[in-house]
C-alpha positions as CSV (number, residue, x, y, z in Angstrom):
1,X,43.5,3.6,58.2
2,X,42.4,7.1,56.6
3,X,39.5,8.5,58.1
4,X,37.4,11.6,57.2
5,X,34.4,13.7,58.6
6,X,31.0,13.7,57.1
7,X,28.1,16.1,57.9
8,X,24.7,14.7,58.9
9,X,21.9,16.2,60.6
10,X,21.9,16.2,64.4
11,X,19.1,13.6,64.6
12,X,21.0,11.3,62.2
13,X,24.1,11.5,64.3
14,X,22.1,10.9,67.5
15,X,20.7,8.0,65.9
16,X,23.9,6.5,64.8
17,X,25.3,7.1,68.0
18,X,22.6,5.1,69.8
19,X,22.8,2.3,67.2
20,X,26.6,2.2,67.8
21,X,26.1,2.0,71.7
22,X,23.5,-0.5,71.5
23,X,26.2,-2.8,69.3
24,X,29.2,-1.6,71.4
25,X,30.8,-0.3,68.5
26,X,31.8,3.4,67.1
27,X,29.6,5.3,64.9
28,X,32.3,4.8,62.3
29,X,31.8,1.1,62.4
30,X,28.1,1.5,62.1
31,X,28.4,3.5,59.0
32,X,31.0,1.1,57.4
33,X,28.5,-1.8,58.3
34,X,25.8,0.2,56.6
35,X,28.0,1.0,53.5
36,X,29.0,-2.6,53.3
37,X,25.4,-3.8,53.1
38,X,24.6,-1.4,50.1
39,X,26.6,-2.4,47.0
40,X,27.2,0.2,44.2
41,X,25.9,-0.3,40.9
42,X,29.2,-1.3,39.6
43,X,29.5,-3.9,42.4
44,X,26.1,-5.3,41.6
45,X,27.0,-5.5,37.9
46,X,30.2,-7.2,38.9
47,X,28.4,-9.8,41.1
48,X,25.7,-10.4,38.3
49,X,28.5,-11.2,35.9
50,X,30.1,-13.5,38.2
51,X,26.8,-15.1,39.3
52,X,26.0,-15.7,35.4
53,X,29.4,-17.3,34.8
54,X,28.8,-19.5,37.7
55,X,25.6,-20.6,36.1
56,X,27.3,-21.1,32.6
57,X,30.1,-23.0,34.1
58,X,27.7,-25.4,36.4
59,X,25.5,-26.1,33.5
60,X,28.0,-26.5,31.1
61,X,26.0,-24.3,28.7
62,X,27.1,-20.8,27.2
63,X,24.0,-18.9,27.8
64,X,24.4,-15.2,26.4
65,X,23.7,-12.3,28.6
66,X,20.9,-11.2,26.1
67,X,18.9,-14.5,27.3
68,X,19.5,-13.9,30.8
69,X,18.2,-10.3,30.2
70,X,15.1,-11.6,28.6
71,X,14.3,-14.1,31.4
72,X,11.6,-13.4,33.6
73,X,11.6,-16.8,35.3
74,X,15.4,-17.0,35.5
75,X,15.6,-20.4,36.7
76,X,12.9,-21.8,34.7
77,X,14.2,-20.2,31.7
78,X,17.6,-21.4,32.4
79,X,16.3,-24.9,32.4
80,X,14.5,-24.3,29.2
81,X,17.4,-22.8,27.5
82,X,19.8,-25.5,28.7
83,X,17.4,-28.4,27.4
84,X,17.0,-26.6,24.0
85,X,20.9,-26.4,23.6
86,X,21.3,-30.1,24.6
87,X,18.6,-31.2,22.4
88,X,20.1,-29.4,19.6
89,X,23.6,-30.5,20.4
90,X,22.4,-34.2,20.3
91,X,20.6,-33.8,17.2
92,X,24.0,-32.3,15.7
93,X,25.8,-35.3,17.1
94,X,23.4,-37.8,15.7
């Protein structure tokens, strides 16, 4: 495992050392755990895309990203969009 050194204020280092001591781990492990809890913008975007794909597959409806973006009440709007698309599909089939 590659490692590196980061510089922080002494108070921050002491705080991290206390947290590490309480948890029985190293300061590096505390920093790694904190970093793992804070995804980057790219990671959040990737997760959002994956979550939207799950919604699409689960509901069997191809909801465009634009409709997700406009949704304030996401779940309520998903139900509404899906119902509209199902009604339209039924009308076309009839």
